[in-house]
C-alpha positions in Angstrom: 50.0 -115.2 -164.7 50.0 -112.0 -162.7 47.2 -110.8 -160.5 46.6 -107.3 -161.7 44.4 -104.4 -160.6 43.1 -101.8 -163.1 42.0 -98.5 -161.6 39.2 -97.0 -163.6 39.4 -93.3 -162.5 36.3 -91.9 -164.2 35.7 -89.6 -161.3 39.2 -89.3 -160.1 40.7 -91.0 -157.1 41.2 -90.5 -153.4 42.5 -92.5 -150.5 39.1 -93.4 -149.1 37.7 -94.3 -152.5 40.7 -96.7 -153.1 40.4 -98.3 -149.7 36.6 -98.7 -150.1 37.1 -100.3 -153.5 39.7 -102.8 -152.2 37.4 -103.7 -149.2 34.6 -104.2 -151.8 37.0 -106.6 -153.5 37.3 -108.7 -150.3 39.9 -107.1 -148.1 39.0 -107.6 -144.5 37.7 -104.6 -142.6 38.4 -106.2 -139.3 42.0 -107.0 -140.3 42.7 -103.5 -141.5 41.1 -101.9 -138.5 43.1 -104.0 -136.1 46.3 -103.4 -138.0 45.7 -99.6 -138.0 45.0 -99.6 -134.3 48.4 -101.3 -133.7 50.0 -98.0 -135.0 49.3 -96.4 -131.7 45.7 -95.5 -132.6 43.7 -97.7 -130.2 40.5 -95.6 -130.6 40.4 -95.7 -134.4 37.4 -97.4 -136.0 36.7 -98.4 -139.6 33.2 -98.8 -140.9 32.2 -99.9 -144.4 28.7 -99.7 -145.8 27.0 -99.9 -149.1 25.8 -96.6 -150.6 24.4 -95.5 -154.0 25.9 -92.9 -156.3 23.7 -91.9 -159.3 21.8 -95.2 -158.7 25.0 -97.4 -158.7 25.9 -99.5 -155.6 29.4 -98.9 -154.2 31.2 -99.2 -150.9 31.8 -96.3 -148.6 34.1 -96.2 -145.6 34.1 -94.0 -142.5 37.1 -93.7 -140.3 36.4 -92.7 -136.7 38.9 -91.3 -134.2 39.2 -88.6 -131.5 39.9 -85.1 -132.9 43.5 -84.4 -133.7 45.2 -81.3 -135.1 48.8 -82.6 -135.2 51.0 -81.7 -138.2 53.3 -84.6 -138.6 56.7 -84.9 -140.2 57.6 -87.8 -142.4 59.7 -89.5 -139.6 56.7 -89.3 -137.3 54.6 -91.3 -139.8 57.4 -93.8 -140.4 57.7 -94.3 -136.6 54.0 -95.0 -136.5 54.2 -97.5 -139.3 57.3 -99.2 -138.0 55.8 -99.6 -134.6 52.7 -101.4 -135.8 52.9 -105.0 -134.6 50.1 -106.3 -136.8 51.3 -104.9 -140.2 53.6 -107.1 -142.2 56.9 -105.9 -143.6 55.6 -105.8 -147.2 52.6 -103.5 -146.4 54.8 -101.3 -144.2 57.3 -100.8 -147.0 54.5 -100.0 -149.5 52.9 -97.5 -147.2 56.2 -95.7 -146.6 56.9 -95.5 -150.4 53.4 -94.0 -151.0 54.1 -91.4 -148.2 57.4 -90.8 -149.9 55.8 -89.5 -153.1 53.7 -87.1 -151.0 56.8 -85.9 -149.1 58.8 -85.3 -152.2 56.0 -83.2 -153.7 55.4 -81.2 -150.5 59.1 -80.5 -150.1 59.3 -79.2 -153.7 56.3 -77.0 -153.7 57.2 -75.5 -150.3 60.9 -75.2 -151.0 62.0 -77.3 -148.0 63.7 -80.7 -147.4 62.2 -84.1 -146.8 63.4 -84.0 -143.2 61.6 -80.6 -142.6 58.5 -81.0 -144.6 55.4 -81.5 -142.5 52.0 -82.8 -143.6 48.7 -81.0 -143.1 45.8 -82.8 -144.7 47.8 -85.9 -145.6 49.2 -86.1 -142.0 45.7 -86.3 -140.6 44.6 -89.7 -139.1 42.1 -90.2 -142.0 44.8 -89.9 -144.7 47.3 -92.1 -142.7 44.6 -94.7 -142.3 43.8 -94.5 -146.0 47.4 -95.0 -147.2 48.3 -97.7 -144.7 44.9 -99.4 -145.1 45.4 -99.5 -148.9 48.8 -101.0 -148.5 47.5 -103.7 -146.2 44.6 -104.4 -148.6 46.9 -104.6 -151.7 49.2 -107.1 -150.1 46.4 -109.2 -148.5 44.6 -109.5 -151.8 47.8 -110.7 -153.5 47.8 -107.9 -156.2 51.2 -108.0 -157.9 50.7 -105.4 -160.7 48.5 -102.4 -161.3 47.5 -100.1 -164.2 45.1 -97.2 -164.4 43.2 -95.0 -166.8 44.2 -91.4 -167.4 43.3 -89.4 -164.3 40.9 -86.5 -164.2 41.7 -83.9 -161.6 38.7 -81.6 -161.9 38.9 -77.8 -162.2 38.2 -74.7 -160.3 39.7 -73.8 -156.8 39.8 -75.3 -153.4 40.8 -74.0 -150.0 43.6 -75.8 -148.0 45.7 -74.9 -145.0 47.8 -72.6 -147.1 44.8 -70.8 -148.6 42.9 -70.9 -151.9 44.7 -72.8 -154.7 43.8 -74.0 -158.2 42.8 -77.6 -158.9 44.8 -79.7 -159.1 46.4 -78.6 -155.8 50.2 -77.9 -156.0 51.2 -81.1 -154.3 48.7 -83.2 -156.4 50.0 -81.7 -159.6 53.6 -82.4 -158.6 52.8 -86.1 -157.8 51.0 -86.5 -161.1 54.0 -85.5 -163.1 54.6 -88.2 -165.7 51.0 -89.5 -165.3 48.5 -88.9 -168.2 45.7 -86.5 -167.2 42.2 -86.7 -168.5 40.4 -83.4 -169.1 37.4 -82.6 -166.9 35.0 -79.6 -166.6 33.8 -80.6 -163.2 34.5 -77.8 -160.8 35.6 -80.0 -157.9 38.8 -81.6 -156.7 38.5 -85.1 -158.1 42.0 -86.4 -157.4 43.6 -85.8 -154.0 47.3 -86.0 -153.1 46.7 -89.3 -151.4 45.0 -90.8 -154.5 47.7 -89.5 -156.8 50.5 -90.9 -154.6 48.8 -94.4 -154.6 48.7 -94.4 -158.4 52.2 -93.1 -158.6 53.6 -96.0 -156.5 51.3 -98.8 -157.7 50.8 -98.3 -161.4 53.2 -99.6 -164.0 51.3 -98.0 -166.9 48.3 -95.9 -167.9 45.8 -96.4 -170.7 42.7 -98.5 -171.6 41.8 -101.7 -169.8 44.6 -104.3 -170.6 44.2 -107.8 -171.9 43.0 -109.5 -168.8 40.5 -112.1 -167.4 38.4 -110.2 -164.9 37.9 -112.1 -161.6 36.4 -109.4 -159.4 35.3 -105.8 -159.4 35.3 -103.4 -156.5 33.5 -100.0 -156.3 34.7 -97.3 -153.9 32.5 -94.3 -153.3 33.7 -90.7 -152.8 32.1 -88.4 -150.3 30.9 -85.9 -152.9 27.8 -86.2 -155.2 28.5 -85.2 -158.8 26.0 -84.0 -161.3 25.6 -86.4 -164.3 28.1 -89.2 -163.2 28.7 -91.5 -160.2 31.5 -90.4 -157.9 32.9 -93.9 -157.9 36.4 -95.5 -158.3 36.1 -98.9 -160.1 38.9 -101.4 -159.6 39.0 -104.5 -161.8 41.1 -107.4 -160.7 42.1 -110.3 -162.8 44.9 -112.3 -164.4 47.3 -110.7 -166.9 50.0 -112.9 -168.5 52.5 -110.2 -169.6 52.3 -107.3 -167.1 55.4 -106.5 -165.1 55.1 -107.1 -161.3 55.0 -104.5 -158.6 58.3 -105.9 -157.4 60.0 -105.2 -160.7 58.3 -101.8 -161.0 59.4 -100.8 -157.5 63.0 -101.4 -158.5 62.7 -98.9 -161.4 62.1 -95.2 -161.5 59.6 -94.2 -164.1 59.1 -90.8 -165.8 58.3 -89.1 -169.1 60.8 -87.2 -171.3 60.5 -85.2 -174.4 62.5 -86.2 -177.5 63.3 -83.6 -180.1 64.8 -84.3 -183.5 65.8 -82.3 -186.5 67.6 -83.1 -189.8 70.4 -80.7 -190.8 72.2 -80.7 -194.1 73.3 -77.0 -194.3 74.8 -76.4 -190.8 78.5 -76.6 -190.1 80.1 -79.0 -187.7 81.0 -76.0 -185.5 77.4 -74.8 -185.4 76.1 -78.3 -184.4 78.8 -78.8 -181.8 78.1 -75.4 -180.3 74.4 -76.0 -180.2 74.9 -79.4 -178.6 77.0 -77.8 -175.9 74.4 -75.1 -175.2 71.6 -77.7 -175.0 73.5 -79.7 -172.4 74.3 -76.6 -170.4 70.6 -75.7 -170.5 69.7 -79.0 -168.9 69.3 -81.5 -171.7 69.6 -85.1 -170.5 71.3 -86.2 -173.7 72.2 -84.8 -177.1 73.3 -87.1 -180.0 74.4 -86.6 -183.6 73.7 -89.3 -186.1 74.9 -89.3 -189.7 72.0 -89.6 -192.2 71.3 -89.2 -195.9 68.7 -86.6 -196.8 66.8 -85.7 -199.9 68.8 -85.3 -203.2 71.4 -87.6 -201.7 72.9 -84.9 -199.4 74.8 -86.0 -196.3 73.2 -84.7 -193.1 73.1 -84.9 -189.3 70.1 -86.1 -187.3 70.3 -84.0 -184.1 68.4 -85.6 -181.2 67.7 -84.1 -177.8 66.3 -85.8 -174.7 65.0 -83.4 -172.0 62.5 -83.1 -169.2 59.1 -82.0 -170.6 59.3 -78.6 -168.8 62.4 -77.8 -170.8 60.7 -78.3 -174.2 60.4 -74.6 -175.1 64.0 -73.8 -174.1 65.4 -76.7 -176.1 63.4 -75.7 -179.3 64.5 -72.1 -178.9 68.2 -73.1 -178.7 67.9 -75.4 -181.7 66.3 -72.8 -183.9 68.7 -70.0 -182.7 72.0 -71.9 -183.1 71.4 -74.2 -186.1 69.9 -73.9 -189.5 66.8 -75.9 -188.5 63.4 -74.8 -189.8 61.4 -77.5 -188.1 61.7 -79.7 -185.0 59.9 -83.0 -184.4 58.9 -83.8 -180.9 57.3 -86.6 -178.9 56.7 -87.6 -175.3 58.4 -90.9 -174.4 58.1 -93.1 -171.3 61.3 -93.9 -169.5 62.3 -96.5 -167.0 65.4 -95.7 -165.0 67.6 -97.9 -162.8 68.1 -96.4 -159.3 71.6 -95.1 -159.0 73.9 -93.5 -156.5 77.3 -91.8 -156.7 80.2 -93.3 -154.8 83.9 -92.6 -154.1 85.9 -95.8 -154.3 89.2 -96.1 -152.4 91.8 -97.8 -154.6 95.5 -98.5 -154.2 96.0 -95.5 -156.6 93.7 -93.1 -154.7 90.0 -92.3 -154.7 88.0 -92.5 -157.9 84.4 -91.4 -158.5 81.9 -93.9 -159.9 78.2 -94.4 -160.4 76.5 -97.6 -159.1 73.1 -98.7 -160.5 70.8 -101.3 -159.0 69.4 -103.9 -161.4 65.8 -105.2 -161.1 67.1 -108.5 -159.7 68.9 -106.6 -156.9 72.4 -106.9 -158.4 74.6 -103.8 -158.6 76.7 -102.5 -161.5 79.5 -100.0 -161.1 80.9 -97.6 -163.7 83.9 -95.4 -163.2 83.6 -91.7 -164.1 85.7 -91.2 -167.3 87.5 -88.1 -166.1 88.8 -89.8 -163.0 89.8 -92.8 -165.0 91.8 -90.6 -167.5 93.4 -88.7 -164.6 94.6 -91.8 -162.7 95.8 -93.5 -165.9 97.9 -90.4 -166.8 99.3 -90.1 -163.3 100.3 -93.7 -163.0 101.3 -94.6 -166.6 98.4 -97.0 -167.0 95.5 -97.4 -169.4 91.9 -96.4 -168.6 91.0 -100.1 -168.8 93.6 -100.8 -166.1 92.1 -98.2 -163.8 88.6 -99.6 -164.4 89.7 -103.1 -163.4 91.5 -101.8 -160.3 88.3 -99.8 -159.3 86.1 -102.9 -159.9 88.3 -105.0 -157.7 88.3 -102.4 -154.9 84.5 -102.0 -155.2 83.9 -105.7 -155.1 86.1 -106.1 -152.0 84.5 -103.2 -150.1 
């Protein structure tokens, strides 16, 4: 059985709401405060109290510290986390991964690198305390898996350090890519970058409450008061027998892709091949052709395309323009991806390019790039299988 947390994000999610809900579930305020102080923040204080939102009791937290206006880079925050003597390795790793999601989003929306990106609101002491505090609470409570409802972001505009922006803020929207959004007409920022990053890292799925035996419920209050609904994050914790663990989830990358399909029985092989090449050049992740039998017994081809959701319009346009298709089916599919890296392996026959993937159990699997295998096989009078075996031996011995 797996101890699982379910985040019920009726009114969105923020870092302080999450930390408050986890404290309401039993995480120690004193332990979290002491651990945060060990990050070089000796004057930080953490206070939790019960409040009411629309008549419902919930926990609210207040983080006290001397005023600071520092804009921190990612490595500054990593140094603070690594230097904390009272935070265990698991919580440190979790906190750095959550900050990583924010850093990737900030770097993309500002057109810079992870090394150069600097945090404004998320680099403030409050947000650092929220993210690290949540990481400490998650590990101390023994939560090994997490899921969440679709996430409302609110609507309207907010003012940040860079000026007035639409809700969700650019970094929040970027972090929420691949996460189901729930529509909301509330003209407030319901989901913050910190809250979005916590969900991005922790959650292995999104949807209704799973099959679980509820053991405890925590309620975390937001600072705003909303008309007609409580500004509360509810976290249900219980046992689930079939959910994947955080450890397994953290070894996989998760995103969403669009799958497009069309059946063709009146297009030539040259047309389909040309269209497939254009789709790949335009950024399709994969294009396949499968023989099929269509109506009236005609032989046909099922053309399938996998692409990032933001390429949907371009993919459809290419299919309609360069084949005889008159309709395209499409669907959004979830995808788990093994982490991978490109390597150059030194072999007795010369260097060869390869891709290495990491399996959920930590093992690695290597695959030689076909073009390099063909080249070395041709140069040395060997078969591609010979080259792959030589590369495997060299990789295993490195």
